[in-house]
HTML snippet that shows the backbone in 3Dmol.js (N, CA, C, O; Angstrom):
<script src="https://3Dmol.org/build/3Dmol-min.js"></script>
<div id="view" style="width:600px;height:400px;position:relative"></div>
<script>
const pdb = `
ATOM      1  N   MET A   1     122.662 138.472  99.279  1.00  0.00           N
ATOM      2  CA  MET A   1     121.654 137.043  99.134  1.00  0.00           C
ATOM      3  C   MET A   1     120.566 137.385  98.484  1.00  0.00           C
ATOM      4  O   MET A   1     120.336 138.503  98.947  1.00  0.00           O
ATOM      5  N   THR A   2     119.773 137.166  97.741  1.00  0.00           N
ATOM      6  CA  THR A   2     118.483 137.478  97.001  1.00  0.00           C
ATOM      7  C   THR A   2     117.680 136.083  97.153  1.00  0.00           C
ATOM      8  O   THR A   2     118.152 134.979  96.881  1.00  0.00           O
ATOM      9  N   GLY A   3     115.996 136.415  97.780  1.00  0.00           N
ATOM     10  CA  GLY A   3     115.954 135.401  98.173  1.00  0.00           C
ATOM     11  C   GLY A   3     114.701 135.098  96.525  1.00  0.00           C
ATOM     12  O   GLY A   3     113.515 135.391  96.369  1.00  0.00           O
ATOM     13  N   GLY A   4     115.396 134.627  95.889  1.00  0.00           N
ATOM     14  CA  GLY A   4     114.830 134.193  94.550  1.00  0.00           C
ATOM     15  C   GLY A   4     113.837 132.915  94.679  1.00  0.00           C
ATOM     16  O   GLY A   4     114.305 132.056  95.426  1.00  0.00           O
ATOM     17  N   THR A   5     112.782 132.646  94.215  1.00  0.00           N
ATOM     18  CA  THR A   5     112.307 131.125  93.879  1.00  0.00           C
ATOM     19  C   THR A   5     113.272 130.169  92.959  1.00  0.00           C
ATOM     20  O   THR A   5     113.943 130.539  91.996  1.00  0.00           O
ATOM     21  N   GLN A   6     113.194 129.151  93.375  1.00  0.00           N
ATOM     22  CA  GLN A   6     114.367 128.114  91.887  1.00  0.00           C
ATOM     23  C   GLN A   6     113.561 127.365  91.115  1.00  0.00           C
ATOM     24  O   GLN A   6     113.103 126.461  91.813  1.00  0.00           O
ATOM     25  N   ARG A   7     113.205 127.313  90.111  1.00  0.00           N
ATOM     26  CA  ARG A   7     112.366 126.489  89.466  1.00  0.00           C
ATOM     27  C   ARG A   7     113.204 125.111  89.135  1.00  0.00           C
ATOM     28  O   ARG A   7     114.430 125.005  89.137  1.00  0.00           O
ATOM     29  N   CYS A   8     112.233 124.075  88.850  1.00  0.00           N
ATOM     30  CA  CYS A   8     112.182 122.945  88.789  1.00  0.00           C
ATOM     31  C   CYS A   8     112.999 122.456  87.559  1.00  0.00           C
ATOM     32  O   CYS A   8     112.474 122.752  86.486  1.00  0.00           O
ATOM     33  N   LYS A   9     114.333 121.676  87.472  1.00  0.00           N
ATOM     34  CA  LYS A   9     114.517 121.754  86.167  1.00  0.00           C
ATOM     35  C   LYS A   9     114.224 120.205  85.196  1.00  0.00           C
ATOM     36  O   LYS A   9     114.383 119.733  84.070  1.00  0.00           O
ATOM     37  N   MET A  10     113.665 119.858  86.628  1.00  0.00           N
ATOM     38  CA  MET A  10     113.283 118.328  85.299  1.00  0.00           C
ATOM     39  C   MET A  10     112.137 118.572  84.623  1.00  0.00           C
ATOM     40  O   MET A  10     111.258 119.297  85.090  1.00  0.00           O
ATOM     41  N   LYS A  11     112.054 118.024  83.544  1.00  0.00           N
ATOM     42  CA  LYS A  11     110.841 118.280  82.791  1.00  0.00           C
ATOM     43  C   LYS A  11     110.206 116.803  82.618  1.00  0.00           C
ATOM     44  O   LYS A  11     109.059 116.801  82.170  1.00  0.00           O
ATOM     45  N   SER A  12     110.733 115.659  82.883  1.00  0.00           N
ATOM     46  CA  SER A  12     110.175 114.037  83.027  1.00  0.00           C
ATOM     47  C   SER A  12     111.479 113.247  83.851  1.00  0.00           C
ATOM     48  O   SER A  12     112.703 113.342  83.936  1.00  0.00           O
ATOM     49  N   ILE A  13     110.233 112.318  84.450  1.00  0.00           N
ATOM     50  CA  ILE A  13     111.445 111.118  84.762  1.00  0.00           C
ATOM     51  C   ILE A  13     110.854 109.854  84.833  1.00  0.00           C
ATOM     52  O   ILE A  13     109.658 109.583  84.942  1.00  0.00           O
ATOM     53  N   SER A  14     112.106 108.889  84.737  1.00  0.00           N
ATOM     54  CA  SER A  14     111.157 107.760  84.500  1.00  0.00           C
ATOM     55  C   SER A  14     110.208 107.393  85.858  1.00  0.00           C
ATOM     56  O   SER A  14     110.033 107.725  87.030  1.00  0.00           O
ATOM     57  N   GLU A  15     109.713 106.426  84.782  1.00  0.00           N
ATOM     58  CA  GLU A  15     108.222 105.261  85.191  1.00  0.00           C
ATOM     59  C   GLU A  15     108.728 105.366  86.973  1.00  0.00           C
ATOM     60  O   GLU A  15     108.384 106.070  87.922  1.00  0.00           O
ATOM     61  N   ALA A  16     109.764 104.192  86.755  1.00  0.00           N
ATOM     62  CA  ALA A  16     110.198 103.738  88.227  1.00  0.00           C
ATOM     63  C   ALA A  16     110.440 104.725  89.581  1.00  0.00           C
ATOM     64  O   ALA A  16     110.055 104.587  90.742  1.00  0.00           O
ATOM     65  N   THR A  17     111.443 106.038  88.769  1.00  0.00           N
ATOM     66  CA  THR A  17     111.053 106.878  89.877  1.00  0.00           C
ATOM     67  C   THR A  17     109.736 107.806  90.352  1.00  0.00           C
ATOM     68  O   THR A  17     109.680 108.511  91.360  1.00  0.00           O
ATOM     69  N   ILE A  18     109.043 107.674  89.680  1.00  0.00           N
ATOM     70  CA  ILE A  18     107.472 108.176  89.414  1.00  0.00           C
ATOM     71  C   ILE A  18     107.294 107.448  90.632  1.00  0.00           C
ATOM     72  O   ILE A  18     107.118 107.961  91.737  1.00  0.00           O
ATOM     73  N   ALA A  19     107.375 105.589  90.239  1.00  0.00           N
ATOM     74  CA  ALA A  19     106.969 104.743  91.094  1.00  0.00           C
ATOM     75  C   ALA A  19     107.257 105.003  92.809  1.00  0.00           C
ATOM     76  O   ALA A  19     106.496 105.003  93.777  1.00  0.00           O
ATOM     77  N   ILE A  20     108.790 105.229  92.659  1.00  0.00           N
ATOM     78  CA  ILE A  20     109.223 105.736  93.847  1.00  0.00           C
ATOM     79  C   ILE A  20     108.143 106.844  94.767  1.00  0.00           C
ATOM     80  O   ILE A  20     107.438 106.785  95.775  1.00  0.00           O
ATOM     81  N   LEU A  21     108.399 107.526  94.058  1.00  0.00           N
ATOM     82  CA  LEU A  21     107.885 109.217  94.545  1.00  0.00           C
ATOM     83  C   LEU A  21     106.030 108.626  95.229  1.00  0.00           C
ATOM     84  O   LEU A  21     105.465 108.851  96.300  1.00  0.00           O
ATOM     85  N   ARG A  22     105.629 107.883  94.070  1.00  0.00           N
ATOM     86  CA  ARG A  22     104.135 107.518  94.492  1.00  0.00           C
ATOM     87  C   ARG A  22     104.218 107.014  96.182  1.00  0.00           C
ATOM     88  O   ARG A  22     103.879 107.531  97.247  1.00  0.00           O
ATOM     89  N   ARG A  23     104.847 105.754  95.788  1.00  0.00           N
ATOM     90  CA  ARG A  23     104.911 104.836  97.175  1.00  0.00           C
ATOM     91  C   ARG A  23     105.556 105.687  98.488  1.00  0.00           C
ATOM     92  O   ARG A  23     105.201 105.360  99.620  1.00  0.00           O
ATOM     93  N   LEU A  24     106.249 106.482  98.345  1.00  0.00           N
ATOM     94  CA  LEU A  24     106.765 107.840  99.134  1.00  0.00           C
ATOM     95  C   LEU A  24     105.085 108.588  99.913  1.00  0.00           C
ATOM     96  O   LEU A  24     104.631 108.759 101.044  1.00  0.00           O
ATOM     97  N   LEU A  25     104.752 108.778  98.827  1.00  0.00           N
ATOM     98  CA  LEU A  25     103.702 109.952  98.991  1.00  0.00           C
ATOM     99  C   LEU A  25     102.526 108.807  99.687  1.00  0.00           C
ATOM    100  O   LEU A  25     101.831 109.171 100.635  1.00  0.00           O
ATOM    101  N   SER A  26     102.426 107.706  99.227  1.00  0.00           N
ATOM    102  CA  SER A  26     101.032 106.676  99.139  1.00  0.00           C
ATOM    103  C   SER A  26     101.434 106.342 101.136  1.00  0.00           C
ATOM    104  O   SER A  26     100.589 106.434 102.027  1.00  0.00           O
ATOM    105  N   GLN A  27     103.104 105.920 101.359  1.00  0.00           N
ATOM    106  CA  GLN A  27     103.106 105.928 102.920  1.00  0.00           C
ATOM    107  C   GLN A  27     103.190 106.628 103.679  1.00  0.00           C
ATOM    108  O   GLN A  27     103.392 106.319 104.853  1.00  0.00           O
ATOM    109  N   LYS A  28     102.968 108.671 102.946  1.00  0.00           N
ATOM    110  CA  LYS A  28     102.934 109.248 104.120  1.00  0.00           C
ATOM    111  C   LYS A  28     104.285 109.277 104.668  1.00  0.00           C
ATOM    112  O   LYS A  28     104.480 109.569 105.848  1.00  0.00           O
ATOM    113  N   LYS A  29     105.396 108.934 103.712  1.00  0.00           N
ATOM    114  CA  LYS A  29     106.635 109.393 104.379  1.00  0.00           C
ATOM    115  C   LYS A  29     106.815 110.986 104.152  1.00  0.00           C
ATOM    116  O   LYS A  29     107.488 111.008 103.121  1.00  0.00           O
ATOM    117  N   ILE A  30     106.665 111.900 104.410  1.00  0.00           N
ATOM    118  CA  ILE A  30     107.191 113.708 103.962  1.00  0.00           C
ATOM    119  C   ILE A  30     107.425 113.465 105.117  1.00  0.00           C
ATOM    120  O   ILE A  30     106.858 112.753 105.947  1.00  0.00           O
ATOM    121  N   GLY A  31     108.572 114.289 105.155  1.00  0.00           N
ATOM    122  CA  GLY A  31     109.516 115.347 106.158  1.00  0.00           C
ATOM    123  C   GLY A  31     110.878 114.635 107.313  1.00  0.00           C
ATOM    124  O   GLY A  31     112.076 114.533 107.048  1.00  0.00           O
ATOM    125  N   SER A  32     110.427 114.384 108.121  1.00  0.00           N
ATOM    126  CA  SER A  32     111.345 113.229 109.104  1.00  0.00           C
ATOM    127  C   SER A  32     111.111 111.842 109.208  1.00  0.00           C
ATOM    128  O   SER A  32     111.771 110.990 109.803  1.00  0.00           O
ATOM    129  N   HIS A  33     109.693 111.698 108.295  1.00  0.00           N
ATOM    130  CA  HIS A  33     109.654 110.347 108.629  1.00  0.00           C
ATOM    131  C   HIS A  33     109.745 109.779 107.186  1.00  0.00           C
ATOM    132  O   HIS A  33     108.898 110.095 106.351  1.00  0.00           O
ATOM    133  N   GLY A  34     110.859 108.869 106.867  1.00  0.00           N
ATOM    134  CA  GLY A  34     111.466 108.333 106.008  1.00  0.00           C
ATOM    135  C   GLY A  34     111.244 107.045 105.818  1.00  0.00           C
ATOM    136  O   GLY A  34     110.577 106.474 106.680  1.00  0.00           O
ATOM    137  N   LEU A  35     111.766 106.225 104.594  1.00  0.00           N
ATOM    138  CA  LEU A  35     112.075 105.060 104.382  1.00  0.00           C
ATOM    139  C   LEU A  35     113.369 104.799 104.013  1.00  0.00           C
ATOM    140  O   LEU A  35     114.059 105.522 103.294  1.00  0.00           O
ATOM    141  N   PRO A  36     113.893 103.111 104.822  1.00  0.00           N
ATOM    142  CA  PRO A  36     115.341 103.061 103.898  1.00  0.00           C
ATOM    143  C   PRO A  36     115.248 102.855 102.472  1.00  0.00           C
ATOM    144  O   PRO A  36     114.338 102.366 101.802  1.00  0.00           O
ATOM    145  N   VAL A  37     116.773 103.495 102.026  1.00  0.00           N
ATOM    146  CA  VAL A  37     117.236 103.749 100.642  1.00  0.00           C
ATOM    147  C   VAL A  37     116.881 102.014 100.173  1.00  0.00           C
ATOM    148  O   VAL A  37     116.316 101.752  99.112  1.00  0.00           O
ATOM    149  N   GLU A  38     117.253 101.122 101.002  1.00  0.00           N
ATOM    150  CA  GLU A  38     117.207  99.695 100.542  1.00  0.00           C
ATOM    151  C   GLU A  38     116.188  99.049 100.593  1.00  0.00           C
ATOM    152  O   GLU A  38     116.080  97.829 100.466  1.00  0.00           O
ATOM    153  N   VAL A  39     115.082 100.099 100.851  1.00  0.00           N
ATOM    154  CA  VAL A  39     113.569  99.354 100.570  1.00  0.00           C
ATOM    155  C   VAL A  39     113.342 100.138  99.615  1.00  0.00           C
ATOM    156  O   VAL A  39     112.424  99.633  98.968  1.00  0.00           O
ATOM    157  N   CYS A  40     113.753 101.371  99.022  1.00  0.00           N
ATOM    158  CA  CYS A  40     113.222 102.452  98.233  1.00  0.00           C
ATOM    159  C   CYS A  40     113.726 101.659  96.768  1.00  0.00           C
ATOM    160  O   CYS A  40     113.040 101.401  95.780  1.00  0.00           O
ATOM    161  N   THR A  41     115.100 101.395  97.005  1.00  0.00           N
ATOM    162  CA  THR A  41     115.912 100.434  95.569  1.00  0.00           C
ATOM    163  C   THR A  41     114.968  99.155  95.293  1.00  0.00           C
ATOM    164  O   THR A  41     114.329  99.006  94.252  1.00  0.00           O
ATOM    165  N   ARG A  42     114.972  98.247  96.385  1.00  0.00           N
ATOM    166  CA  ARG A  42     114.452  96.716  96.184  1.00  0.00           C
ATOM    167  C   ARG A  42     112.863  96.809  95.300  1.00  0.00           C
ATOM    168  O   ARG A  42     112.301  95.814  94.842  1.00  0.00           O
ATOM    169  N   TRP A  43     112.289  98.332  95.192  1.00  0.00           N
ATOM    170  CA  TRP A  43     111.050  98.275  94.219  1.00  0.00           C
ATOM    171  C   TRP A  43     111.336  98.117  92.822  1.00  0.00           C
ATOM    172  O   TRP A  43     110.479  97.795  91.999  1.00  0.00           O
ATOM    173  N   ILE A  44     112.431  98.322  92.580  1.00  0.00           N
ATOM    174  CA  ILE A  44     112.724  98.603  91.176  1.00  0.00           C
ATOM    175  C   ILE A  44     114.151  97.561  90.671  1.00  0.00           C
ATOM    176  O   ILE A  44     114.808  97.634  89.632  1.00  0.00           O
ATOM    177  N   LYS A  45     114.286  96.715  91.716  1.00  0.00           N
ATOM    178  CA  LYS A  45     115.816  96.282  91.313  1.00  0.00           C
ATOM    179  C   LYS A  45     115.195  95.068  90.190  1.00  0.00           C
ATOM    180  O   LYS A  45     116.048  94.285  89.772  1.00  0.00           O
ATOM    181  N   ASN A  46     113.723  94.871  89.672  1.00  0.00           N
ATOM    182  CA  ASN A  46     113.279  93.714  89.099  1.00  0.00           C
ATOM    183  C   ASN A  46     113.470  94.341  87.224  1.00  0.00           C
ATOM    184  O   ASN A  46     113.032  93.739  86.243  1.00  0.00           O
ATOM    185  N   LEU A  47     114.228  95.655  87.207  1.00  0.00           N
ATOM    186  CA  LEU A  47     114.155  96.486  85.986  1.00  0.00           C
ATOM    187  C   LEU A  47     115.616  96.045  85.451  1.00  0.00           C
ATOM    188  O   LEU A  47     116.615  95.603  86.018  1.00  0.00           O
ATOM    189  N   SER A  48     115.263  96.396  83.946  1.00  0.00           N
ATOM    190  CA  SER A  48     116.581  95.406  82.924  1.00  0.00           C
ATOM    191  C   SER A  48     117.977  97.004  83.810  1.00  0.00           C
ATOM    192  O   SER A  48     117.677  98.043  84.397  1.00  0.00           O
ATOM    193  N   PRO A  49     118.613  96.733  83.652  1.00  0.00           N
ATOM    194  CA  PRO A  49     120.312  97.543  83.876  1.00  0.00           C
ATOM    195  C   PRO A  49     120.123  98.616  83.818  1.00  0.00           C
ATOM    196  O   PRO A  49     120.212  99.435  84.733  1.00  0.00           O
ATOM    197  N   LYS A  50     119.713  98.858  82.287  1.00  0.00           N
ATOM    198  CA  LYS A  50     119.789 100.533  81.201  1.00  0.00           C
ATOM    199  C   LYS A  50     118.789 101.021  82.291  1.00  0.00           C
ATOM    200  O   LYS A  50     119.148 102.020  82.914  1.00  0.00           O
ATOM    201  N   ALA A  51     117.367 100.367  82.677  1.00  0.00           N
ATOM    202  CA  ALA A  51     116.202 101.074  82.837  1.00  0.00           C
ATOM    203  C   ALA A  51     116.460 101.477  84.630  1.00  0.00           C
ATOM    204  O   ALA A  51     115.816 102.422  85.085  1.00  0.00           O
ATOM    205  N   TYR A  52     117.179 100.893  85.319  1.00  0.00           N
ATOM    206  CA  TYR A  52     118.013 100.389  86.811  1.00  0.00           C
ATOM    207  C   TYR A  52     118.337 101.921  86.896  1.00  0.00           C
ATOM    208  O   TYR A  52     117.815 102.759  87.630  1.00  0.00           O
ATOM    209  N   LYS A  53     119.369 102.084  85.921  1.00  0.00           N
ATOM    210  CA  LYS A  53     120.275 103.251  86.025  1.00  0.00           C
ATOM    211  C   LYS A  53     119.976 104.748  86.166  1.00  0.00           C
ATOM    212  O   LYS A  53     120.369 105.700  86.839  1.00  0.00           O
ATOM    213  N   ILE A  54     118.893 104.432  84.990  1.00  0.00           N
ATOM    214  CA  ILE A  54     118.098 105.647  84.771  1.00  0.00           C
ATOM    215  C   ILE A  54     116.837 106.457  85.865  1.00  0.00           C
ATOM    216  O   ILE A  54     116.267 107.541  85.985  1.00  0.00           O
ATOM    217  N   ALA A  55     116.887 105.138  86.489  1.00  0.00           N
ATOM    218  CA  ALA A  55     116.079 105.403  87.600  1.00  0.00           C
ATOM    219  C   ALA A  55     116.566 105.957  88.480  1.00  0.00           C
ATOM    220  O   ALA A  55     115.876 106.790  89.067  1.00  0.00           O
ATOM    221  N   LEU A  56     118.181 105.675  88.994  1.00  0.00           N
ATOM    222  CA  LEU A  56     118.933 105.859  90.177  1.00  0.00           C
ATOM    223  C   LEU A  56     119.239 107.427  89.632  1.00  0.00           C
ATOM    224  O   LEU A  56     119.084 108.380  90.396  1.00  0.00           O
ATOM    225  N   LYS A  57     119.633 107.583  88.409  1.00  0.00           N
ATOM    226  CA  LYS A  57     120.269 108.452  87.866  1.00  0.00           C
ATOM    227  C   LYS A  57     118.676 109.485  88.203  1.00  0.00           C
ATOM    228  O   LYS A  57     119.029 110.605  88.570  1.00  0.00           O
ATOM    229  N   ASP A  58     117.454 109.384  88.169  1.00  0.00           N
ATOM    230  CA  ASP A  58     116.585 110.710  87.996  1.00  0.00           C
ATOM    231  C   ASP A  58     116.342 110.715  89.487  1.00  0.00           C
ATOM    232  O   ASP A  58     116.104 111.867  89.849  1.00  0.00           O
ATOM    233  N   LEU A  59     116.316 109.907  90.417  1.00  0.00           N
ATOM    234  CA  LEU A  59     115.821 109.771  92.015  1.00  0.00           C
ATOM    235  C   LEU A  59     117.013 110.702  92.563  1.00  0.00           C
ATOM    236  O   LEU A  59     116.646 111.542  93.385  1.00  0.00           O
ATOM    237  N   GLU A  60     118.795 110.683  92.143  1.00  0.00           N
ATOM    238  CA  GLU A  60     119.659 111.592  92.254  1.00  0.00           C
ATOM    239  C   GLU A  60     119.478 113.133  92.024  1.00  0.00           C
ATOM    240  O   GLU A  60     119.719 114.143  92.685  1.00  0.00           O
ATOM    241  N   GLN A  61     119.001 112.889  90.916  1.00  0.00           N
ATOM    242  CA  GLN A  61     118.210 114.274  90.603  1.00  0.00           C
ATOM    243  C   GLN A  61     117.149 115.141  90.987  1.00  0.00           C
ATOM    244  O   GLN A  61     116.991 116.348  90.802  1.00  0.00           O
ATOM    245  N   CYS A  62     116.267 114.054  91.711  1.00  0.00           N
ATOM    246  CA  CYS A  62     115.078 114.473  92.672  1.00  0.00           C
ATOM    247  C   CYS A  62     116.015 114.930  94.305  1.00  0.00           C
ATOM    248  O   CYS A  62     115.657 115.873  95.010  1.00  0.00           O
ATOM    249  N   LYS A  63     116.843 114.307  94.529  1.00  0.00           N
ATOM    250  CA  LYS A  63     117.367 114.847  95.726  1.00  0.00           C
ATOM    251  C   LYS A  63     118.546 116.060  95.309  1.00  0.00           C
ATOM    252  O   LYS A  63     118.927 116.779  96.232  1.00  0.00           O
ATOM    253  N   LYS A  64     119.112 116.284  93.950  1.00  0.00           N
ATOM    254  CA  LYS A  64     119.718 117.678  93.688  1.00  0.00           C
ATOM    255  C   LYS A  64     118.981 118.958  93.915  1.00  0.00           C
ATOM    256  O   LYS A  64     119.475 119.989  94.373  1.00  0.00           O
ATOM    257  N   GLU A  65     117.555 118.748  93.486  1.00  0.00           N
ATOM    258  CA  GLU A  65     116.534 119.498  93.528  1.00  0.00           C
ATOM    259  C   GLU A  65     115.866 119.912  94.641  1.00  0.00           C
ATOM    260  O   GLU A  65     115.123 120.893  94.625  1.00  0.00           O
ATOM    261  N   LYS A  66     116.092 119.169  95.714  1.00  0.00           N
ATOM    262  CA  LYS A  66     115.407 119.020  96.724  1.00  0.00           C
ATOM    263  C   LYS A  66     114.043 118.405  96.915  1.00  0.00           C
ATOM    264  O   LYS A  66     113.383 118.703  97.910  1.00  0.00           O
ATOM    265  N   LEU A  67     113.591 117.562  96.010  1.00  0.00           N
ATOM    266  CA  LEU A  67     112.576 116.916  96.199  1.00  0.00           C
ATOM    267  C   LEU A  67     111.996 115.403  97.185  1.00  0.00           C
ATOM    268  O   LEU A  67     110.914 114.874  97.442  1.00  0.00           O
ATOM    269  N   VAL A  68     113.333 115.181  97.470  1.00  0.00           N
ATOM    270  CA  VAL A  68     113.529 113.869  97.951  1.00  0.00           C
ATOM    271  C   VAL A  68     114.713 114.333  99.073  1.00  0.00           C
ATOM    272  O   VAL A  68     115.763 114.939  98.861  1.00  0.00           O
ATOM    273  N   LEU A  69     114.138 113.807 100.381  1.00  0.00           N
ATOM    274  CA  LEU A  69     115.313 114.216 101.271  1.00  0.00           C
ATOM    275  C   LEU A  69     116.142 113.376 101.953  1.00  0.00           C
ATOM    276  O   LEU A  69     115.737 112.218 101.849  1.00  0.00           O
ATOM    277  N   THR A  70     117.063 113.468 102.561  1.00  0.00           N
ATOM    278  CA  THR A  70     117.989 112.263 102.609  1.00  0.00           C
ATOM    279  C   THR A  70     118.455 112.583 104.415  1.00  0.00           C
ATOM    280  O   THR A  70     119.017 113.563 104.903  1.00  0.00           O
ATOM    281  N   THR A  71     117.986 111.404 105.021  1.00  0.00           N
ATOM    282  CA  THR A  71     118.434 111.626 106.755  1.00  0.00           C
ATOM    283  C   THR A  71     118.800 110.173 106.861  1.00  0.00           C
ATOM    284  O   THR A  71     118.450 109.129 106.311  1.00  0.00           O
ATOM    285  N   TYR A  72     119.796 110.597 107.958  1.00  0.00           N
ATOM    286  CA  TYR A  72     120.202 109.655 108.760  1.00  0.00           C
ATOM    287  C   TYR A  72     120.077 109.313 109.754  1.00  0.00           C
ATOM    288  O   TYR A  72     119.951 110.205 110.592  1.00  0.00           O
ATOM    289  N   GLY A  73     120.037 107.901 110.235  1.00  0.00           N
ATOM    290  CA  GLY A  73     119.340 107.400 111.689  1.00  0.00           C
ATOM    291  C   GLY A  73     119.959 106.316 111.744  1.00  0.00           C
ATOM    292  O   GLY A  73     120.630 105.796 110.853  1.00  0.00           O
ATOM    293  N   LYS A  74     119.710 105.866 113.004  1.00  0.00           N
ATOM    294  CA  LYS A  74     120.104 104.714 113.729  1.00  0.00           C
ATOM    295  C   LYS A  74     120.442 103.633 112.213  1.00  0.00           C
ATOM    296  O   LYS A  74     121.605 103.375 111.900  1.00  0.00           O
ATOM    297  N   LEU A  75     119.382 103.162 111.497  1.00  0.00           N
ATOM    298  CA  LEU A  75     118.997 101.928 110.654  1.00  0.00           C
ATOM    299  C   LEU A  75     119.956 102.676 109.727  1.00  0.00           C
ATOM    300  O   LEU A  75     120.848 101.834 109.829  1.00  0.00           O
ATOM    301  N   GLY A  76     120.418 103.475 109.006  1.00  0.00           N
ATOM    302  CA  GLY A  76     121.217 103.961 107.720  1.00  0.00           C
ATOM    303  C   GLY A  76     120.224 105.374 106.905  1.00  0.00           C
ATOM    304  O   GLY A  76     119.363 106.153 107.313  1.00  0.00           O
ATOM    305  N   LYS A  77     120.688 105.220 106.027  1.00  0.00           N
ATOM    306  CA  LYS A  77     120.304 106.363 104.784  1.00  0.00           C
ATOM    307  C   LYS A  77     118.552 106.145 104.570  1.00  0.00           C
ATOM    308  O   LYS A  77     118.104 105.041 104.260  1.00  0.00           O
ATOM    309  N   HIS A  78     117.645 107.369 104.786  1.00  0.00           N
ATOM    310  CA  HIS A  78     116.061 106.962 104.670  1.00  0.00           C
ATOM    311  C   HIS A  78     115.838 108.187 103.954  1.00  0.00           C
ATOM    312  O   HIS A  78     116.184 109.322 104.283  1.00  0.00           O
ATOM    313  N   TYR A  79     115.114 107.749 102.768  1.00  0.00           N
ATOM    314  CA  TYR A  79     114.727 109.026 101.793  1.00  0.00           C
ATOM    315  C   TYR A  79     113.389 109.355 102.092  1.00  0.00           C
ATOM    316  O   TYR A  79     112.736 108.438 102.590  1.00  0.00           O
ATOM    317  N   SER A  80     112.673 110.703 101.870  1.00  0.00           N
ATOM    318  CA  SER A  80     111.330 111.478 102.280  1.00  0.00           C
ATOM    319  C   SER A  80     111.468 112.327 101.560  1.00  0.00           C
ATOM    320  O   SER A  80     112.446 112.918 101.102  1.00  0.00           O
ATOM    321  N   ILE A  81     109.662 112.450 101.369  1.00  0.00           N
ATOM    322  CA  ILE A  81     109.600 113.410 100.632  1.00  0.00           C
ATOM    323  C   ILE A  81     109.374 114.944 101.141  1.00  0.00           C
ATOM    324  O   ILE A  81     108.479 115.134 101.964  1.00  0.00           O
ATOM    325  N   ASN A  82     110.237 116.157 100.630  1.00  0.00           N
ATOM    326  CA  ASN A  82     110.316 117.031 101.096  1.00  0.00           C
ATOM    327  C   ASN A  82     108.814 118.151 101.035  1.00  0.00           C
ATOM    328  O   ASN A  82     108.215 118.475 100.010  1.00  0.00           O
ATOM    329  N   PRO A  83     108.472 118.592 102.524  1.00  0.00           N
ATOM    330  CA  PRO A  83     107.189 118.825 102.311  1.00  0.00           C
ATOM    331  C   PRO A  83     107.169 120.238 101.626  1.00  0.00           C
ATOM    332  O   PRO A  83     106.101 120.664 101.185  1.00  0.00           O
ATOM    333  N   ARG A  84     108.139 120.857 101.540  1.00  0.00           N
ATOM    334  CA  ARG A  84     107.560 122.238 100.868  1.00  0.00           C
ATOM    335  C   ARG A  84     107.950 121.815  99.432  1.00  0.00           C
ATOM    336  O   ARG A  84     108.698 122.762  99.189  1.00  0.00           O
ATOM    337  N   LYS A  85     107.966 121.257  98.600  1.00  0.00           N
ATOM    338  CA  LYS A  85     107.959 120.825  97.349  1.00  0.00           C
ATOM    339  C   LYS A  85     106.754 119.728  96.764  1.00  0.00           C
ATOM    340  O   LYS A  85     106.720 119.313  95.606  1.00  0.00           O
ATOM    341  N   LEU A  86     106.000 119.446  97.606  1.00  0.00           N
ATOM    342  CA  LEU A  86     105.082 118.576  97.762  1.00  0.00           C
ATOM    343  C   LEU A  86     104.079 118.942  95.856  1.00  0.00           C
ATOM    344  O   LEU A  86     103.626 118.193  94.991  1.00  0.00           O
ATOM    345  N   LYS A  87     104.171 120.629  96.038  1.00  0.00           N
ATOM    346  CA  LYS A  87     103.593 120.587  95.059  1.00  0.00           C
ATOM    347  C   LYS A  87     104.204 120.258  93.409  1.00  0.00           C
ATOM    348  O   LYS A  87     103.332 120.306  92.541  1.00  0.00           O
ATOM    349  N   LYS A  88     105.099 120.055  93.113  1.00  0.00           N
ATOM    350  CA  LYS A  88     106.193 119.803  92.722  1.00  0.00           C
ATOM    351  C   LYS A  88     106.126 118.307  92.318  1.00  0.00           C
ATOM    352  O   LYS A  88     105.811 117.907  91.198  1.00  0.00           O
ATOM    353  N   VAL A  89     106.523 117.395  93.569  1.00  0.00           N
ATOM    354  CA  VAL A  89     106.075 116.384  93.094  1.00  0.00           C
ATOM    355  C   VAL A  89     105.012 115.856  93.053  1.00  0.00           C
ATOM    356  O   VAL A  89     104.975 114.642  93.256  1.00  0.00           O
ATOM    357  N   TYR A  90     104.089 116.404  92.843  1.00  0.00           N
ATOM    358  CA  TYR A  90     102.626 116.077  92.708  1.00  0.00           C
ATOM    359  C   TYR A  90     102.789 116.302  91.067  1.00  0.00           C
ATOM    360  O   TYR A  90     102.727 115.296  90.360  1.00  0.00           O
ATOM    361  N   GLU A  91     102.981 117.504  90.496  1.00  0.00           N
ATOM    362  CA  GLU A  91     102.968 117.913  89.025  1.00  0.00           C
ATOM    363  C   GLU A  91     104.068 116.907  88.379  1.00  0.00           C
ATOM    364  O   GLU A  91     103.594 116.197  87.492  1.00  0.00           O
ATOM    365  N   LEU A  92     105.492 116.704  88.664  1.00  0.00           N
ATOM    366  CA  LEU A  92     106.279 115.516  88.306  1.00  0.00           C
ATOM    367  C   LEU A  92     105.284 114.183  87.927  1.00  0.00           C
ATOM    368  O   LEU A  92     105.176 113.678  86.810  1.00  0.00           O
ATOM    369  N   ILE A  93     104.535 113.727  89.268  1.00  0.00           N
ATOM    370  CA  ILE A  93     103.498 112.741  88.709  1.00  0.00           C
ATOM    371  C   ILE A  93     102.989 112.644  88.049  1.00  0.00           C
ATOM    372  O   ILE A  93     103.228 111.662  87.347  1.00  0.00           O
ATOM    373  N   THR A  94     102.162 113.282  87.762  1.00  0.00           N
ATOM    374  CA  THR A  94     100.366 113.896  86.786  1.00  0.00           C
ATOM    375  C   THR A  94     100.983 113.964  85.767  1.00  0.00           C
ATOM    376  O   THR A  94     100.321 114.080  84.736  1.00  0.00           O
ATOM    377  N   GLN A  95     102.053 113.930  85.698  1.00  0.00           N
ATOM    378  CA  GLN A  95     102.275 114.634  84.044  1.00  0.00           C
ATOM    379  C   GLN A  95     101.781 113.566  83.002  1.00  0.00           C
ATOM    380  O   GLN A  95     101.830 113.812  81.796  1.00  0.00           O
TER     381      GLN A  95
END
`;
const viewer = $3Dmol.createViewer("view");
viewer.addModel(pdb, "pdb");
viewer.setStyle({}, {cartoon: {color: "spectrum"}});
viewer.zoomTo();
viewer.render();
</script>
C-alpha cells in the first residue's frame, strides 16, 4: 500500500453547506467535539426543497472525502470537522 496524498475532488459546494461548515468551525467543533446531526440540518430547514437536497448531497460528499467526521454517542450521530483536513475546509469556505 503506497502512502500517497489524496486530492479534494470538490471544486465548489452550495452556500448552505458552506454555512454548516462555517458554523462548525466558529463553534470549534473539530475532532471529537461534534454537534448532533439534527442541529446541523435545522440550520438549513428553511431552504427550498431543491436547495435542501443539494446541501445534503454536498454534506454527504464532504463526509465521503472525510472533511466532515461522523461520530456516534449517547445522543446519536454527531458531525465535526476533521482536524487533518482543516486547510481544505478553509479553502472550500473562502472560494
